C-alpha positions in Angstrom: 13.7 -28.1 -3.0 15.7 -29.2 0.0 19.1 -29.7 -1.8 18.9 -26.1 -3.5 18.5 -24.7 -0.2 21.7 -26.5 0.7 23.1 -25.1 -2.0 22.3 -21.7 -1.3 23.8 -21.9 2.3 27.4 -23.1 1.0 27.2 -20.5 -1.5 26.3 -17.9 1.3 28.9 -19.3 3.2 31.7 -19.0 0.6 30.2 -15.6 0.3 29.9 -14.2 3.8 32.6 -15.1 6.2 31.6 -14.2 9.8 33.7 -16.3 12.5 37.3 -14.8 13.7 40.9 -15.7 13.0 43.9 -14.1 14.5 46.9 -13.1 12.1 50.5 -12.1 13.0 52.3 -8.6 11.5 55.8 -7.7 11.7 57.6 -5.1 9.5 59.9 -8.0 8.8 57.7 -10.8 8.5 57.6 -14.3 10.6 57.9 -17.0 7.6 59.7 -19.7 9.8 56.8 -19.2 12.1 53.4 -19.7 10.3 52.2 -20.8 13.3 52.7 -17.5 15.8 54.9 -20.2 18.3 57.0 -16.6 19.2 54.3 -14.6 20.1 54.2 -13.6 23.8 51.6 -14.2 26.6 49.8 -10.8 25.2 49.5 -11.8 21.3 46.2 -14.1 21.1 46.9 -16.9 19.4 46.9 -17.0 15.6 46.5 -18.6 12.2 49.3 -16.8 10.3 52.0 -14.4 10.2 52.8 -12.0 7.2 55.4 -9.1 7.0 53.9 -5.8 5.9 54.1 -5.8 2.6 52.2 -9.3 2.5 49.5 -7.9 4.4 49.2 -5.1 2.4 48.6 -7.3 -0.8 45.7 -9.0 1.3 42.5 -7.3 -0.4 38.5 -8.2 -0.6 36.6 -9.3 2.2 37.4 -12.6 3.0 38.4 -11.7 6.1 36.0 -10.3 7.2 35.8 -10.6 11.4 39.3 -11.4 11.5 41.8 -9.3 13.7 45.8 -8.9 12.0 47.8 -8.2 15.6 50.4 -5.7 14.6 54.1 -6.1 16.3 57.7 -4.1 16.1 58.7 -0.8 14.8 56.9 0.3 11.2 58.8 2.7 9.3 56.8 3.1 6.5 53.1 4.0 5.9 50.8 0.7 6.5 48.1 0.3 3.7 44.8 -1.4 4.5 43.9 -3.8 1.9 40.9 -5.6 3.0 37.5 -4.9 4.1 35.1 -6.7 6.2 31.5 -7.2 4.7 28.1 -6.9 6.5 28.4 -6.0 9.8 31.4 -8.2 10.4 34.8 -5.8 11.1 38.4 -6.4 10.3 40.1 -5.0 13.3 43.3 -3.9 12.9 45.3 -3.7 16.4 48.4 -2.4 17.6 47.7 -4.5 21.1 47.9 -2.6 24.2 47.6 -3.8 27.5 44.3 -5.1 28.6 44.6 -2.5 31.4 46.0 0.4 29.3 44.0 4.0 29.1 45.4 5.9 26.4 43.5 8.8 27.4 44.9 9.6 30.4 48.8 7.6 30.5 51.2 7.0 27.8 50.6 2.9 26.8 53.3 0.7 25.5 51.8 -0.9 22.2 53.7 -3.7 20.2 53.2 -1.5 17.0 54.8 1.9 16.8 54.7 3.5 13.2 57.0 6.4 12.9 57.3 7.2 8.8 60.0 10.3 9.7 57.4 12.0 7.8 55.1 10.1 5.7 51.6 9.0 6.4 50.7 6.7 9.0 47.9 4.0 8.5 46.0 4.9 5.7 42.6 3.5 3.6 40.8 4.2 0.4 37.6 2.9 -0.6 37.3 0.3 2.4 34.6 -1.1 4.9 33.8 -2.1 8.2 37.5 -1.6 9.1 38.5 -1.0 13.4 41.8 0.7 13.9 43.1 0.3 17.4 45.8 0.7 19.6 48.4 1.9 17.7 51.3 4.7 18.2 51.8 7.1 15.8 54.0 9.4 15.4 56.7 11.5 13.3 54.0 11.6 10.6 52.4 13.6 7.9 49.2 12.4 8.2 48.3 10.0 11.2 45.5 7.9 9.8 43.6 8.5 6.5 40.2 7.3 5.5 39.0 8.3 1.8 37.6 7.1 -0.8 34.3 6.7 -0.3 35.2 4.4 2.8 32.6 3.2 4.8 31.9 2.3 8.7 34.9 2.9 10.0 36.1 2.6 13.7 39.1 4.6 15.1 39.8 4.2 19.1 42.5 4.3 21.7 45.1 5.1 19.3 47.7 7.6 20.3 48.6 9.7 17.4 51.6 12.6 18.4 54.2 14.8 17.3 53.8 14.9 13.8 56.1 15.9 11.5 57.1 19.2 9.5 54.8 21.3 7.8 51.4 20.6 6.2 49.6 21.8 3.4 47.7 25.0 3.1 44.4 23.7 3.1 43.9 22.2 7.4 42.0 20.0 5.3 44.7 18.4 3.2 48.0 18.5 5.1 49.0 17.3 8.5 46.2 15.7 10.3 46.1 13.3 13.2 43.2 11.7 11.8 42.0 13.1 8.2 38.6 11.9 6.7 37.8 12.4 3.6 34.3 11.6 1.2 33.9 9.0 3.7 31.0 8.0 6.1 29.9 6.2 9.2 33.2 6.9 10.4 33.9 7.6 14.3 36.6 8.5 16.0 36.4 7.1 19.7 33.0 6.3 20.4 32.4 5.4 23.6 33.7 5.8 27.2 37.0 4.2 27.2 37.2 3.9 22.8 38.6 7.5 22.8 42.0 8.6 20.8 44.6 10.9 22.6 46.0 13.1 19.6 48.1 15.8 20.6 51.1 18.3 19.4 50.3 18.2 15.8 52.6 20.3 14.6 51.9 24.0 12.9 54.5 25.4 11.1 55.3 27.9 7.7 51.9 29.5 8.7 49.9 26.4 7.6 47.3 24.8 9.4 46.9 21.5 11.3 44.1 19.9 12.5 44.1 16.9 14.9 40.9 15.6 12.9 39.4 16.7 10.1 36.4 15.3 7.9 35.9 16.9 4.4 32.8 16.1 2.3 31.9 13.4 4.7 28.6 11.2 5.7 27.7 10.8 9.3 30.7 11.2 11.6 31.1 11.0 15.0 34.0 12.3 16.8 33.7 11.7 20.9 35.3 11.0 24.3 38.8 11.9 22.6 41.5 14.3 24.0 42.6 16.7 21.6 45.4 18.8 22.4 48.8 20.7 22.5 51.3 21.8 24.8 53.8 23.7 22.6 53.4 27.3 20.9 54.5 25.6 17.7 52.2 22.9 17.6 48.2 22.7 17.4 46.4 24.4 14.7 42.8 23.2 15.2 41.6 21.2 16.9 38.5 19.5 14.8 37.7 20.8 11.8 34.6 19.5 9.5 34.1 20.9 6.0 31.2 20.1 3.9 30.4 17.2 6.0 26.2 16.3 7.0 25.1 14.8 9.8 28.5 15.0 12.2 28.5 14.5 16.2 31.3 16.0 18.3 30.8 15.0 22.2 32.6 14.1 25.0 36.3 15.5 23.9 38.4 17.8 25.9 40.0 19.6 23.5 43.0 22.4 24.4 45.6 24.2 23.9 46.0 24.6 19.9 48.0 27.6 19.8 47.0 28.8 16.4 43.4 27.6 15.7 40.0 27.0 17.5 39.1 24.1 19.3 35.9 22.9 17.1 35.5 25.1 13.7 32.4 23.4 11.3 32.2 24.9 7.5 29.3 24.2 5.5 28.0 21.6 7.8 24.8 20.2 7.2 23.4 18.4 10.5 25.5 18.7 13.5 25.6 18.1 17.1 28.3 19.8 19.1 27.7 18.8 22.9 29.4 17.7 26.0 32.7 19.0 25.0 35.2 21.1 27.5 37.1 23.5 25.1 39.4 26.2 26.7 42.8 27.4 26.3 43.0 27.9 22.2 44.7 30.6 20.3 47.3 33.1 21.6 47.3 36.9 22.2 47.8 38.1 18.5 46.0 35.1 17.2 42.4 34.2 17.9 41.4 31.0 18.8 37.5 31.1 18.8 36.4 27.7 21.1 33.7 26.8 18.3 33.2 28.6 15.1 30.2 27.5 13.2 30.7 29.4 9.9 30.2 29.5 5.8 26.2 28.3 5.1 26.5 25.5 8.3 22.9 25.0 8.7 21.0 22.7 11.1 23.8 22.7 14.4 22.7 22.4 17.9 25.1 23.4 20.5 24.7 22.6 23.8 26.0 21.1 27.4 29.7 22.0 26.5 31.9 24.0 28.9 33.6 26.6 26.9 36.4 29.3 28.5 39.8 31.0 28.8 40.1 30.8 24.5 41.8 34.1 23.1 38.7 34.4 21.2 35.5 34.3 21.2 33.9 31.4 23.3 31.2 30.3 20.2 31.3 32.8 17.1 28.5 32.1 14.2 29.4 34.3 11.0 29.0 33.8 7.5 32.2 34.6 6.0 31.7 37.9 3.7 30.4 37.1 0.2 31.0 33.1 1.0 28.5 30.2 0.6 25.2 31.7 2.1 23.9 31.6 5.7 23.8 30.2 8.8 21.3 29.3 9.4 18.9 27.5 12.3 21.4 27.2 15.2 20.5 26.3 18.4 23.1 27.3 21.5 21.6 26.6 24.8 22.9 24.7 28.3 26.2 25.9 27.9 29.1 27.5 30.1 30.7 30.1 28.5 33.0 32.1 30.4 36.1 34.1 31.0 36.8 34.4 27.0 39.4 36.8 26.1 36.9 38.2 23.4 32.9 37.9 23.8 31.0 35.1 24.8 28.9 34.5 21.7 29.0 36.1 19.3 26.6 36.6 16.0 28.8 38.1 13.3 27.6 40.3 10.2 28.2 39.7 6.5 26.9 39.0 3.1 24.0 36.7 3.8 24.1 37.1 7.8 23.1 34.3 10.3 20.0 33.3 10.7 17.4 31.3 13.0 19.4 31.4 15.8 17.7 30.4 19.5 20.3 31.0 22.9 18.9 29.6 25.8 19.5 28.7 29.4 23.3 29.1 28.7 25.7 31.1 31.6 27.6 33.6 29.8 30.0 35.3 32.5 33.3 37.1 33.2 34.1 37.1 29.0 35.8 40.2 27.3 39.1 39.5 29.7 41.0 41.8 27.1 38.9 44.8 27.7 38.4 45.1 24.4 35.5 47.9 23.3 33.9 45.8 20.6 33.2 42.5 23.0 30.9 41.8 25.0 29.2 38.9 27.1 26.7 38.4 24.2 27.9 40.1 20.5 24.8 40.0 18.7 25.5 41.8 15.7 23.5 40.3 12.9 20.5 37.8 13.0 18.5 39.8 15.4 15.0 39.3 13.9 15.6 35.7 13.4 17.3 35.6 17.2 15.7 34.7 20.7 17.5 35.3 23.4 15.9 33.3 26.6 16.7 31.7 30.0 20.3 33.2 30.1 22.4 34.0 33.1 24.6 37.2 32.4 27.5 37.6 35.1 29.9 40.1 35.3 30.9 40.5 31.5 33.6 43.5 30.5 35.3 42.5 33.7 38.5 45.3 33.1 36.1 48.0 31.8 33.6 50.5 33.7 30.7 50.1 31.9 29.0 47.3 33.0 27.5 46.5 29.6 26.7 42.6 29.3 25.4 42.3 25.9 25.3 44.3 22.6 22.6 43.9 20.7 23.1 46.3 18.2 21.1 43.9 16.1 17.8 43.8 17.5 16.6 40.4 18.8 12.8 38.8 17.7 12.5 37.8 21.6 14.1 39.1 24.5 13.0 38.0 28.0 13.5 36.0 30.9 17.5 36.7 31.4 19.0 37.3 34.4 22.1 39.9 34.7 24.2 40.8 37.7 27.2 43.2 38.0 27.9 43.0 41.5 27.6 46.5 43.0 26.9 47.8 40.0 23.9 48.4 37.4 24.0 46.2 34.4 23.4 47.7 30.9 22.3 46.3 27.4 23.6 48.1 24.1 20.0 47.7 22.9 18.2 50.0 20.1 21.1 52.6 19.7 22.6 53.2 23.3 22.8 51.2 26.6 19.6 50.6 28.7 19.6 49.2 32.3 16.9 46.5 32.5 14.4 48.6 34.1 14.2 50.7 30.9 14.3 47.8 28.4 11.3 46.9 30.3 9.8 50.0 30.4 10.5 51.7 27.4 11.3 49.0 25.0 8.4 46.2 26.6 11.3 43.2 26.2 13.2 41.4 29.3 9.2 41.4 30.9 10.3 38.4 33.4 14.3 39.0 33.4 15.5 41.0 35.9 19.1 42.8 37.3 19.6 40.6 39.9 21.9 38.8 41.9 21.7 35.0 40.3 22.9 33.5 43.7 24.8 31.6 42.2 27.0 29.1 44.3 30.8 30.7 43.8 30.6 32.2 40.0 33.9 34.1 40.7 35.7 30.9 40.8 33.6 29.3 38.4 30.7 27.4 40.2 27.4 28.4 38.5 25.7 26.1 40.0 22.9 27.6 41.9 21.8 28.2 45.8 18.3 27.2 47.3 17.9 30.7 47.7 18.6 31.5 43.8 15.9 33.9 42.3 16.7 31.6 39.2 15.0 28.4 40.5 11.5 28.4 38.7 12.3 31.4 36.7 12.2 29.8 33.7 10.2 30.1 30.4 9.4 26.3 29.4 7.4 27.6 26.4 10.5 27.4 24.6 9.6 23.7 23.8 10.9 19.9 25.0 13.9 20.4 22.5 15.4 22.0 25.0 14.8 20.7 28.1 17.7 19.0 29.1 20.5 21.1 31.2 23.3 20.3 33.3 23.0 18.4 36.6 25.0 20.1 39.3 25.5 16.5 41.0 26.6 14.1 38.7 28.3 16.2 36.0 32.0 16.3 36.8 34.2 18.4 34.3 37.8 17.0 35.7 37.8 13.9 34.2 39.5 13.1 30.9 37.1 12.6 28.6 34.4 15.3 30.7 31.1 13.5 32.0 28.5 15.8 32.0 25.1 14.7 32.8 22.0 16.5 32.5 18.4 16.6 33.3 15.1 16.8 31.8 13.5 20.3 33.1 9.9 18.9 32.3 10.5 15.7 34.9 12.2 18.0 37.3 9.0 20.0 37.1 11.0 23.7 37.5 12.5 24.9 34.4 15.3 27.4 35.2 17.3 30.4 34.3 20.9 29.3 33.4 22.5 26.2 32.6 22.5 24.0 36.0 19.3 22.5 37.2 18.5 23.0 40.9 18.4 19.2 42.2 17.5 20.1 45.2 14.2 21.6 44.6 12.6 18.0 44.4 13.4 15.0 46.3 13.4 12.8 43.6 16.6 11.3 42.4 17.6 11.5 39.1 18.5 8.1 37.8 21.2 7.9 34.9 22.8 5.1 33.3 26.5 4.1 32.7 28.4 0.6 31.1 31.8 0.2 32.9 31.6 -3.3 31.3 30.3 -3.4 28.2 31.1 -7.1 27.2 30.1 -10.3 28.2 31.6 -13.9 26.6 30.1 -17.2 26.6 33.3 -19.0 26.5 33.8 -18.0 30.1 30.4 -17.6 31.0 31.3 -13.7 31.9 29.1 -11.2 33.0 28.8 -7.3 32.1 27.7 -4.6 33.8 25.7 -1.6 34.2 25.9 1.3 37.0 22.5 3.3 37.9 23.4 6.7 39.5 21.1 8.5 41.6 21.2 12.4 42.2 20.7 13.1 45.1 20.6 9.6 46.8 18.6 6.8 46.5 16.8 5.1 49.7 15.2 1.7 48.9 14.2 3.8 45.3 12.9 0.9 42.7 14.1 1.6 39.4 11.9 0.2 36.7 14.1 -1.0 33.4 13.3 -2.8 30.1 15.7 -5.1 28.7 15.9 -5.0 24.2 18.0 -6.2 21.7 19.5 -9.3 19.9 20.1 -11.2 23.0 17.0 -13.0 25.0 17.7 -12.2 28.7 16.3 -14.9 31.6 16.1 -14.7 35.2 19.2 -15.6 37.3 16.4 -18.4 39.1 15.7 -19.4 35.9 18.7 -20.4 34.9 20.1 -20.8 31.2 17.7 -22.6 29.9 17.3 -22.6 26.1 16.4 -19.7 24.5 18.3 -17.6 27.1 21.3 -15.5 25.9 22.3 -14.5 29.6 20.6 -14.2 33.3 20.1 -11.4 35.5 18.6 -11.0 39.1 15.1 -9.0 37.2 14.4 -8.4 33.9 12.2 -5.2 35.1 13.4 -3.4 38.6 16.3 -2.8 40.7 16.0 -1.6 44.0 19.1 1.4 44.3 20.4 2.6 47.8 22.9 5.3 47.8 24.4 7.1 45.3 24.5 3.9 42.5 24.0 0.5 42.2 24.8 -2.2 39.9 22.4 -4.4 37.4 24.4 -7.7 36.3 24.0 -10.5 33.5 26.1 -13.5 32.8 26.2 -15.1 29.7 25.0 -18.6 29.1 27.4 -20.6 27.1 25.0 -22.9 24.8 25.6 -24.7 22.0 23.8 -22.8 19.3 25.9 -20.8 16.6 24.8 -17.8 16.6 25.3 -14.0 15.8 29.1 -12.8 16.9 27.8 -10.8 18.9 24.6 -10.0 20.7 23.2 -7.0 22.6 21.7 -6.4 25.4 20.2 -2.9 26.3 18.6 -1.4 29.3 16.8 2.0 29.0 15.4 3.5 32.2 11.7 3.4 32.3 9.4 6.5 33.7 8.8 6.2 37.3 5.5 4.2 37.5 4.1 6.1 40.0 5.0 9.6 39.4 7.0 10.2 42.9 9.9 7.9 43.6 12.4 8.9 40.9 13.2 10.8 37.2 14.7 9.6 34.7 17.8 11.9 34.1 20.3 11.9 30.5 22.2 9.0 29.7 19.1 6.6 30.7 20.2 3.9 28.1 23.5 1.9 27.9 24.5 -1.6 25.7 26.2 -4.8 26.5 27.4 -7.1 23.9 27.4 -11.0 24.3 30.2 -12.6 22.4 29.3 -15.9 20.5 31.6 -19.1 21.4 31.0 -21.3 18.8 32.0 -21.5 15.1 32.3 -24.2 12.0 35.4 -24.2 10.1 35.7 -25.2 6.6 38.5 -26.2 4.9 38.6 -26.7 0.9 42.2 -26.1 0.7 43.6 -22.3 0.5 39.7 -21.2 1.3 39.2 -21.2 4.8 35.3 -20.7 5.2 33.8 -19.7 8.8 30.1 -20.2 9.5 27.2 -18.9 11.6 24.5 -17.2 11.1 24.3 -14.4 8.0 23.2 -11.6 8.4 
């Protein structure tokens, strides 16, 4: 039996390589230098060199866990033939300098792909691939992912200034990144891993898209900068078509001259959150901030900042004679302001828009064009299954004299707890066939019983600061019965829309003990600081016993506040005092608590360099726990962070041409 176990282990080693080897790829090869002795100090030592055609001839999973470093200018499409396996990724790396941030600056990577109108990088039916740190320009499709590809990461790339005109369908022609029939794809993923995708050309009336998905499975598009800065560039920022479970978050999306910021079509299960979306479209061509259309279902739109688009801020439409109803859409906690047409629109059509909740939004100064059919909220369909609560309506229709904040030609099922204000004037709402004041809505139509036409006392709404002053009547005036699914709204202290990517933070209104009207919590209404987590240093290494860090933020400032946390993950922690004893993968000062003072504090872990062959990466996950006393702090969002700990042991089995990397196999 013992020998059978050994045979099985050897077979597994051949089937599932784990440990990493580095290779070097140039356009014309480096055959005279198989040991990569010409590598610069910026290119890691590698085991062999390939030219592009040799690399493209590689296939299978024998290189799982390995990295291919590219250098030079590549003038033809780069086809990826290899795959990872079992969670061990093949990394295709254009190699930036370590300190380069492609989102906010122009990076000089070793590899430039300039194909003069051909595609840049493509993969078909590949799994566990990372493509990172490339510059890709003058392309038709920047990166294509298709044919059932699974578990793909696209990060830290600069994809810019595409070539020529695209196909008449936005899903097929001239995209920065295009996904089709693929799943578990991440474009960006975490803070610091976003892509900079810009100036995707729009010519001859054809669409161009920074990121598009078609018939795809779970997809995440996050922490990217998607933009255009000329009148001939930029169709849509993101288009998702016939895609299931797509998440679009923490992106800055702007300047797409011809189309929308985000467009969901036939999406089933989607989340659009924490994005800043502005300046899309142009005069004569509507550009919506967010569109959800064509039978899309089960989509949540929350925590976004949507402004100064040439069309509607957030548009739900079923498209006449097409596809079925748009159904089960939640819109809450958004800032929707100064859009040229309506702030939020539910558009009529063959099948309608049904089961919509519109909660805790700030809808301000929309319809800057003065269009008589546009308003703050434009409800033209789906009213019988639509609930409108806890919203602030401020000064919509600013160029008109009717002071109409909302147009509800389709009567909502619920209309209450909304505050309206037009300085010096009486706000009106189109309801039941005519313009009605709030008092008329309350007295004659028995709606808006808890609503008001009153100064919301926001900090500086005319300069787009929609946080609440301490005297605001909106504090504690919201309806909490809408449920815990909608209790997270914006933190006015720790939310920062000026950064790229944006950094919104949320506060749980239930923990805050007060439900507000509008998109912001008023934090000074409680003395308890709100604790959130970021991970500025997410990698620790055994080889150098390097450390990783979590930062815990306090809003307002902490004062000797003891915060309780839990440490989980595949790695085992120990205390600094106890040291790196057997079974301990990292040490930290405390496994359960940290005392914070001021605006922030850190939790540091140091990797232990043991002699064990372990997983390539083990994880340490911190999760802030509820305050045991219930009086010292509340838990905000995000409340978790992950550090990866890289193992440095490996065993290399060399059987001629077959090199097997050993380790714990998964």
